[in-house]
C-alpha angles and dihedrals in degrees: 000000000000128000095269092051090048092052092048093047094053093043093049093049098041095184133083140170109235120201121202135175116254128222092266093046094261121139117249126188135193137177112241137176108245139195130185129223122224089258093055103261114146113221134194136159128234142173118259087232093059125107092235091056092051091044095049091046090059101031119020096195111114140164127208136191116203119191130008102171116110090013093283119128142168118209120197135184123188149114124297127207142163105253122218136195117356091357090057092048091052092048094046091048090057092043095049091048089056095037112025090179087063089081090066093047092048090063087075114094087221095064122091131178116231123206122203119196105200116223097175128032134180125188115200126187112182097173117131110268096013105064108165134160114179131170116202146156131226117258 
């Protein structure tokens, strides 16, 4: 899978399960709507009162799974942060293109956009006749 295929895969799916590490070291997972920037950053929004926000604020390591329909998935591991300035504008632009209603939510002072920069990726296609497992990085 190359970068263009990665961008298209995430955009087409639009949902991911994000796993974070809780305050006691326990794994916590949540379904989120995701978008992807042209440079391969995965973006989602969250409330500042959510567990994932608190978890990311204290430990930026996250894992995501995008896609599960038709036995095709993309697993990602990377670091999450809360972008500011031009980075935030780029991330919000991608997110609002995927989720136009996100503009209305973002007006709340309790909403933050999270950026994940994947460091490890694995594409898996378990469909009959097209079995593929491929690890890759973004160029």
